[in-house]
FIKOLMI-979813 format. One record per residue: residue in three letters; y, z, x of N, C-alpha, C in turn. Coordinates in nm, 4 decimals, always signed. Each point is the difference from the previous one (the first is absolute). Layout:
<atom residuo="Ala" n_c2="Y" n_c3="Z" n_c1="X" ca_c2="Y" ca_c3="Z" ca_c1="X" c_c2="Y" c_c3="Z" c_c1="X"/>
...
//
This chain:
<atom residuo="Unk" n_c2="+2.7696" n_c3="+0.9117" n_c1="+0.0527" ca_c2="+0.0203" ca_c3="-0.1187" ca_c1="-0.0810" c_c2="-0.1307" c_c3="-0.0795" c_c1="-0.0139"/>
<atom residuo="Unk" n_c2="-0.0678" n_c3="-0.0224" n_c1="+0.1096" ca_c2="-0.1250" ca_c3="-0.0765" ca_c1="-0.0059" c_c2="-0.1080" c_c3="+0.0776" c_c1="-0.0737"/>
<atom residuo="Unk" n_c2="-0.0011" n_c3="+0.1311" n_c1="+0.0153" ca_c2="-0.0998" ca_c3="+0.0805" ca_c1="-0.0684" c_c2="+0.0174" c_c3="-0.0071" c_c1="-0.1512"/>
<atom residuo="Unk" n_c2="+0.1233" n_c3="-0.0051" n_c1="-0.0437" ca_c2="+0.0252" ca_c3="-0.0122" ca_c1="-0.1439" c_c2="-0.0563" c_c3="-0.1296" c_c1="-0.0553"/>
<atom residuo="Unk" n_c2="+0.0125" n_c3="-0.1065" n_c1="+0.0775" ca_c2="-0.0527" ca_c3="-0.1291" ca_c1="-0.0446" c_c2="-0.1520" c_c3="+0.0062" c_c1="-0.0128"/>
<atom residuo="Unk" n_c2="-0.0657" n_c3="+0.0706" n_c1="+0.0927" ca_c2="-0.1452" ca_c3="+0.0140" ca_c1="-0.0091" c_c2="-0.0406" c_c3="+0.0832" c_c1="-0.1212"/>
<atom residuo="Unk" n_c2="+0.0728" n_c3="+0.1062" n_c1="-0.0284" ca_c2="-0.0323" ca_c3="+0.0838" ca_c1="-0.1155" c_c2="+0.0219" c_c3="-0.0745" c_c1="-0.1310"/>
<atom residuo="Unk" n_c2="+0.0915" n_c3="-0.0944" n_c1="-0.0018" ca_c2="+0.0255" ca_c3="-0.0762" ca_c1="-0.1227" c_c2="-0.1144" c_c3="-0.0949" c_c1="-0.0323"/>
<atom residuo="Unk" n_c2="-0.0795" n_c3="-0.0361" n_c1="+0.1000" ca_c2="-0.1136" ca_c3="-0.0896" ca_c1="-0.0220" c_c2="-0.1180" c_c3="+0.0748" c_c1="-0.0618"/>
<atom residuo="Unk" n_c2="-0.0034" n_c3="+0.1322" n_c1="+0.0163" ca_c2="-0.1112" ca_c3="+0.0828" ca_c1="-0.0468" c_c2="-0.0442" c_c3="-0.0240" c_c1="-0.1431"/>
<atom residuo="Unk" n_c2="+0.0897" n_c3="-0.0013" n_c1="-0.0959" ca_c2="-0.0444" ca_c3="-0.0212" ca_c1="-0.1386" c_c2="-0.0686" c_c3="-0.1347" c_c1="-0.0230"/>
<atom residuo="Unk" n_c2="+0.0357" n_c3="-0.0989" n_c1="+0.0779" ca_c2="-0.0633" ca_c3="-0.1307" ca_c1="-0.0154" c_c2="-0.1399" c_c3="-0.0024" c_c1="+0.0625"/>
<atom residuo="Unk" n_c2="-0.0200" n_c3="+0.0816" n_c1="+0.1029" ca_c2="-0.1302" ca_c3="+0.0049" ca_c1="+0.0665" c_c2="-0.0973" c_c3="+0.0966" c_c1="-0.0668"/>
<atom residuo="Unk" n_c2="+0.0499" n_c3="+0.0944" n_c1="-0.0752" ca_c2="-0.0840" ca_c3="+0.1035" ca_c1="-0.0604" c_c2="-0.1148" c_c3="-0.0568" c_c1="-0.0835"/>
<atom residuo="Unk" n_c2="+0.0202" n_c3="-0.1040" n_c1="-0.0812" ca_c2="-0.1143" ca_c3="-0.0531" ca_c1="-0.0770" c_c2="-0.1091" c_c3="-0.0611" c_c1="+0.0887"/>
<atom residuo="Unk" n_c2="+0.0338" n_c3="-0.0338" n_c1="+0.1234" ca_c2="-0.0942" ca_c3="-0.0651" ca_c1="+0.0905" c_c2="-0.0518" c_c3="+0.0952" c_c1="+0.1071"/>
<atom residuo="Unk" n_c2="+0.0116" n_c3="+0.1291" n_c1="-0.0250" ca_c2="-0.0354" ca_c3="+0.1019" ca_c1="+0.0997" c_c2="-0.1462" c_c3="-0.0109" c_c1="+0.0441"/>
<atom residuo="Unk" n_c2="-0.0921" n_c3="-0.0206" n_c1="-0.0933" ca_c2="-0.1423" ca_c3="-0.0090" ca_c1="+0.0341" c_c2="-0.0284" c_c3="-0.1226" c_c1="+0.0865"/>
<atom residuo="Unk" n_c2="+0.0616" n_c3="-0.1114" n_c1="-0.0331" ca_c2="-0.0192" ca_c3="-0.1215" ca_c1="+0.0796" c_c2="+0.0539" c_c3="+0.0163" c_c1="+0.1413"/>
<atom residuo="Unk" n_c2="+0.1156" n_c3="+0.0597" n_c1="+0.0116" ca_c2="+0.0611" ca_c3="+0.0200" ca_c1="+0.1316" c_c2="-0.0877" c_c3="+0.0920" c_c1="+0.0849"/>
<atom residuo="Unk" n_c2="-0.0537" n_c3="+0.1058" n_c1="-0.0595" ca_c2="-0.0894" ca_c3="+0.0909" ca_c1="+0.0737" c_c2="-0.1287" c_c3="-0.0714" c_c1="+0.0398"/>
<atom residuo="Unk" n_c2="-0.0534" n_c3="-0.0831" n_c1="-0.0890" ca_c2="-0.1209" ca_c3="-0.0757" ca_c1="+0.0327" c_c2="+0.0254" c_c3="-0.0961" c_c1="+0.1153"/>
<atom residuo="Unk" n_c2="+0.1113" n_c3="-0.0690" n_c1="-0.0029" ca_c2="+0.0332" ca_c3="-0.0951" ca_c1="+0.1060" c_c2="+0.0184" c_c3="+0.0721" c_c1="+0.1332"/>
<atom residuo="Unk" n_c2="+0.0698" n_c3="+0.1124" n_c1="-0.0017" ca_c2="+0.0207" ca_c3="+0.0766" ca_c1="+0.1240" c_c2="-0.1332" c_c3="+0.0534" c_c1="+0.0532"/>
<atom residuo="Unk" n_c2="-0.0846" n_c3="+0.0496" n_c1="-0.0884" ca_c2="-0.1299" ca_c3="+0.0510" ca_c1="+0.0434" c_c2="-0.0906" c_c3="-0.1083" c_c1="+0.0559"/>
<atom residuo="Unk" n_c2="-0.0040" n_c3="-0.1139" n_c1="-0.0666" ca_c2="-0.0844" ca_c3="-0.1092" ca_c1="+0.0494" c_c2="+0.0541" c_c3="-0.0552" c_c1="+0.1311"/>
<atom residuo="Unk" n_c2="+0.1302" n_c3="-0.0006" n_c1="+0.0176" ca_c2="+0.0563" ca_c3="-0.0457" ca_c1="+0.1281" c_c2="-0.0392" c_c3="+0.0951" c_c1="+0.1129"/>
<atom residuo="Unk" n_c2="+0.0026" n_c3="+0.1298" n_c1="-0.0266" ca_c2="-0.0385" ca_c3="+0.0968" ca_c1="+0.1036" c_c2="-0.1484" c_c3="-0.0112" c_c1="+0.0338"/>
<atom residuo="Unk" n_c2="-0.0847" n_c3="-0.0169" n_c1="-0.1004" ca_c2="-0.1429" ca_c3="-0.0173" ca_c1="+0.0263" c_c2="-0.0270" c_c3="-0.1291" c_c1="+0.0771"/>
<atom residuo="Unk" n_c2="+0.0719" n_c3="-0.1053" n_c1="-0.0346" ca_c2="-0.0159" ca_c3="-0.1267" ca_c1="+0.0698" c_c2="+0.0403" c_c3="+0.0121" c_c1="+0.1468"/>
<atom residuo="Unk" n_c2="+0.1089" n_c3="+0.0687" n_c1="+0.0259" ca_c2="+0.0446" ca_c3="+0.0206" ca_c1="+0.1380" c_c2="-0.1017" c_c3="+0.0841" c_c1="+0.0761"/>
<atom residuo="Unk" n_c2="-0.0556" n_c3="+0.1023" n_c1="-0.0649" ca_c2="-0.1015" ca_c3="+0.0823" ca_c1="+0.0643" c_c2="-0.1242" c_c3="-0.0801" c_c1="+0.0368"/>
<atom residuo="Unk" n_c2="-0.0449" n_c3="-0.0864" n_c1="-0.0909" ca_c2="-0.1162" ca_c3="-0.0848" ca_c1="+0.0289" c_c2="+0.0312" c_c3="-0.0977" c_c1="+0.1125"/>
<atom residuo="Unk" n_c2="+0.1200" n_c3="-0.0541" n_c1="-0.0028" ca_c2="+0.0414" ca_c3="-0.0962" ca_c1="+0.1023" c_c2="+0.0054" c_c3="+0.0656" c_c1="+0.1377"/>
<atom residuo="Unk" n_c2="+0.0450" n_c3="+0.1233" n_c1="+0.0057" ca_c2="+0.0098" ca_c3="+0.0695" ca_c1="+0.1287" c_c2="-0.1353" c_c3="+0.0473" c_c1="+0.0517"/>
<atom residuo="Unk" n_c2="-0.0963" n_c3="+0.0196" n_c1="-0.0873" ca_c2="-0.1291" ca_c3="+0.0515" ca_c1="+0.0452" c_c2="-0.0910" c_c3="-0.1087" c_c1="+0.0567"/>
<atom residuo="Unk" n_c2="+0.0225" n_c3="-0.1255" n_c1="-0.0330" ca_c2="-0.0860" ca_c3="-0.1078" ca_c1="+0.0489" c_c2="+0.0030" c_c3="-0.0106" c_c1="+0.1530"/>
<atom residuo="Unk" n_c2="+0.1153" n_c3="+0.0065" n_c1="+0.0665" ca_c2="-0.0026" ca_c3="-0.0020" ca_c1="+0.1471" c_c2="-0.0717" c_c3="+0.1212" c_c1="+0.0604"/>
<atom residuo="Unk" n_c2="+0.0029" n_c3="+0.1140" n_c1="-0.0683" ca_c2="-0.0725" ca_c3="+0.1171" ca_c1="+0.0492" c_c2="-0.1514" c_c3="-0.0218" c_c1="-0.0082"/>
<atom residuo="Unk" n_c2="-0.0434" n_c3="-0.0731" n_c1="-0.1013" ca_c2="-0.1421" ca_c3="-0.0334" ca_c1="-0.0108" c_c2="-0.0391" c_c3="-0.0956" c_c1="+0.1123"/>
<atom residuo="Unk" n_c2="+0.0866" n_c3="-0.0955" n_c1="+0.0305" ca_c2="-0.0274" ca_c3="-0.0913" ca_c1="+0.1112" c_c2="-0.0081" c_c3="+0.0765" c_c1="+0.1318"/>
<atom residuo="Unk" n_c2="+0.0877" n_c3="+0.0966" n_c1="+0.0182" ca_c2="-0.0039" ca_c3="+0.0831" ca_c1="+0.1210" c_c2="-0.1310" c_c3="+0.0770" c_c1="+0.0077"/>
<atom residuo="Unk" n_c2="-0.0430" n_c3="+0.0564" n_c1="-0.1122" ca_c2="-0.1258" ca_c3="+0.0745" ca_c1="-0.0031" c_c2="-0.1182" c_c3="-0.0921" c_c1="+0.0312"/>
<atom residuo="Unk" n_c2="+0.0070" n_c3="-0.1236" n_c1="-0.0473" ca_c2="-0.1083" ca_c3="-0.0954" ca_c1="+0.0274" c_c2="-0.0038" c_c3="-0.0357" c_c1="+0.1483"/>
<atom residuo="Unk" n_c2="+0.1154" n_c3="-0.0179" n_c1="+0.0595" ca_c2="+0.0049" ca_c3="-0.0359" ca_c1="+0.1420" c_c2="-0.0443" c_c3="+0.1170" c_c1="+0.0867"/>
<atom residuo="Unk" n_c2="+0.0497" n_c3="+0.1185" n_c1="-0.0310" ca_c2="-0.0333" ca_c3="+0.1172" ca_c1="+0.0812" c_c2="-0.1435" c_c3="+0.0482" c_c1="-0.0220"/>
<atom residuo="Unk" n_c2="-0.0579" n_c3="-0.0293" n_c1="-0.1146" ca_c2="-0.1331" ca_c3="+0.0503" ca_c1="-0.0318" c_c2="-0.1088" c_c3="-0.1038" c_c1="+0.0182"/>
<atom residuo="Unk" n_c2="-0.0353" n_c3="-0.0702" n_c1="-0.1077" ca_c2="-0.1154" ca_c3="-0.0913" ca_c1="+0.0051" c_c2="+0.0139" c_c3="-0.1161" c_c1="+0.0985"/>
<atom residuo="Unk" n_c2="+0.1165" n_c3="-0.0553" n_c1="+0.0167" ca_c2="+0.0149" ca_c3="-0.1126" ca_c1="+0.0922" c_c2="-0.0197" c_c3="+0.0467" c_c1="+0.1438"/>
<atom residuo="Unk" n_c2="+0.0572" n_c3="+0.1136" n_c1="+0.0347" ca_c2="-0.0159" ca_c3="+0.0546" ca_c1="+0.1350" c_c2="-0.1462" c_c3="+0.0375" c_c1="+0.0262"/>
<atom residuo="Unk" n_c2="-0.0669" n_c3="+0.0546" n_c1="-0.1011" ca_c2="-0.1392" ca_c3="+0.0429" ca_c1="+0.0154" c_c2="-0.0998" c_c3="-0.1150" c_c1="-0.0152"/>
<atom residuo="Unk" n_c2="+0.0462" n_c3="-0.1138" n_c1="-0.0490" ca_c2="-0.0889" ca_c3="-0.1134" ca_c1="-0.0237" c_c2="-0.0843" c_c3="+0.0157" c_c1="-0.1251"/>
<atom residuo="Unk" n_c2="+0.0440" n_c3="+0.0799" n_c1="-0.0936" ca_c2="-0.0726" ca_c3="+0.0285" ca_c1="-0.1243" c_c2="+0.0491" c_c3="-0.0934" c_c1="-0.1097"/>
<atom residuo="Unk" n_c2="-0.0723" n_c3="-0.1091" n_c1="-0.0226" ca_c2="+0.0422" ca_c3="-0.0966" ca_c1="-0.1026" c_c2="-0.0149" c_c3="+0.0555" c_c1="-0.1411"/>
<atom residuo="Unk" n_c2="-0.0988" n_c3="+0.0830" n_c1="-0.0222" ca_c2="-0.0201" ca_c3="+0.0581" ca_c1="-0.1332" c_c2="+0.1115" c_c3="+0.0971" c_c1="-0.0367"/>
<atom residuo="Unk" n_c2="+0.0639" n_c3="+0.0594" n_c1="+0.0984" ca_c2="+0.1104" ca_c3="+0.0922" ca_c1="-0.0260" c_c2="+0.1278" c_c3="-0.0695" c_c1="-0.0435"/>
<atom residuo="Unk" n_c2="+0.0060" n_c3="-0.1307" n_c1="+0.0243" ca_c2="+0.1186" ca_c3="-0.0762" ca_c1="-0.0406" c_c2="+0.0024" c_c3="-0.0291" c_c1="-0.1497"/>
<atom residuo="Unk" n_c2="-0.1169" n_c3="-0.0067" n_c1="-0.0607" ca_c2="-0.0090" ca_c3="-0.0405" ca_c1="-0.1407" c_c2="+0.0787" c_c3="+0.0934" c_c1="-0.0921"/>
<atom residuo="Unk" n_c2="-0.0169" n_c3="+0.1328" n_c1="+0.0075" ca_c2="+0.0780" ca_c3="+0.0859" ca_c1="-0.0916" c_c2="+0.1503" c_c3="-0.0086" c_c1="+0.0240"/>
<atom residuo="Unk" n_c2="+0.0392" n_c3="-0.0152" n_c1="+0.1253" ca_c2="+0.1434" ca_c3="-0.0108" ca_c1="+0.0289" c_c2="+0.0561" c_c3="-0.1318" c_c1="-0.0530"/>
<atom residuo="Unk" n_c2="-0.0780" n_c3="-0.1064" n_c1="+0.0133" ca_c2="+0.0425" ca_c3="-0.1297" ca_c1="-0.0531" c_c2="+0.0130" c_c3="+0.0060" c_c1="-0.1520"/>
<atom residuo="Unk" n_c2="-0.0985" n_c3="+0.0596" n_c1="-0.0658" ca_c2="+0.0032" ca_c3="+0.0122" ca_c1="-0.1469" c_c2="+0.1203" c_c3="+0.0837" c_c1="-0.0435"/>
<atom residuo="Unk" n_c2="+0.0252" n_c3="+0.1091" n_c1="+0.0713" ca_c2="+0.1147" ca_c3="+0.0850" ca_c1="-0.0330" c_c2="+0.1314" c_c3="-0.0754" c_c1="+0.0154"/>
<atom residuo="Unk" n_c2="+0.0127" n_c3="-0.0785" n_c1="+0.1063" ca_c2="+0.1228" ca_c3="-0.0777" ca_c1="+0.0215" c_c2="+0.0185" c_c3="-0.1042" c_c1="-0.1106"/>
<atom residuo="Unk" n_c2="-0.1076" n_c3="-0.0650" n_c1="-0.0396" ca_c2="+0.0094" ca_c3="-0.1010" ca_c1="-0.1070" c_c2="+0.0370" c_c3="+0.0659" c_c1="-0.1325"/>
<atom residuo="Unk" n_c2="-0.0616" n_c3="+0.1131" n_c1="-0.0301" ca_c2="+0.0301" ca_c3="+0.0708" ca_c1="-0.1250" c_c2="+0.1455" c_c3="+0.0447" c_c1="-0.0025"/>
<atom residuo="Unk" n_c2="+0.0479" n_c3="+0.0540" n_c1="+0.1118" ca_c2="+0.1408" ca_c3="+0.0414" ca_c1="+0.0054" c_c2="+0.0936" c_c3="-0.1198" c_c1="-0.0112"/>
<atom residuo="Unk" n_c2="-0.0364" n_c3="-0.1122" n_c1="+0.0590" ca_c2="+0.0811" ca_c3="-0.1211" ca_c1="-0.0131" c_c2="+0.0073" c_c3="-0.0483" c_c1="-0.1436"/>
<atom residuo="Unk" n_c2="-0.1140" n_c3="+0.0017" n_c1="-0.0684" ca_c2="-0.0002" ca_c3="-0.0404" ca_c1="-0.1415" c_c2="+0.0753" c_c3="+0.0990" c_c1="-0.0881"/>
<atom residuo="Unk" n_c2="-0.0119" n_c3="+0.1297" n_c1="+0.0347" ca_c2="+0.0740" ca_c3="+0.1029" ca_c1="-0.0734" c_c2="+0.1504" c_c3="-0.0211" c_c1="+0.0171"/>
<atom residuo="Unk" n_c2="+0.0414" n_c3="-0.0281" n_c1="+0.1220" ca_c2="+0.1417" ca_c3="-0.0261" ca_c1="+0.0249" c_c2="+0.0473" c_c3="-0.1243" c_c1="-0.0744"/>
<atom residuo="Unk" n_c2="-0.0822" n_c3="-0.1023" n_c1="+0.0018" ca_c2="+0.0336" ca_c3="-0.1240" ca_c1="-0.0699" c_c2="+0.0165" c_c3="+0.0243" c_c1="-0.1505"/>
<atom residuo="Unk" n_c2="-0.0882" n_c3="+0.0807" n_c1="-0.0564" ca_c2="+0.0098" ca_c3="+0.0252" ca_c1="-0.1436" c_c2="+0.1243" c_c3="+0.0836" c_c1="-0.0343"/>
<atom residuo="Unk" n_c2="+0.0415" n_c3="+0.0874" n_c1="+0.0906" ca_c2="+0.1198" ca_c3="+0.0801" ca_c1="-0.0258" c_c2="+0.1282" c_c3="-0.0811" c_c1="+0.0193"/>
<atom residuo="Unk" n_c2="-0.0077" n_c3="-0.0986" n_c1="+0.0862" ca_c2="+0.1194" ca_c3="-0.0799" ca_c1="+0.0249" c_c2="+0.0172" c_c3="-0.0992" c_c1="-0.1108"/>
//
């Protein structure tokens, strides 16, 4: 019964298929960027911070900022 109700919505969603795919894709990319930022922080702590290498922090910081802005633009 519930499946029939979902199939009945299909014709109304069909004209918006490209938009729905774009929204789903951008949501997945945004989630991926959001999940990778803590991994970059972990890499910074385990690598340059532990070694005392301040110059090694710069690329990781830039990468985290770029991913944050990328996530913001997708959201």
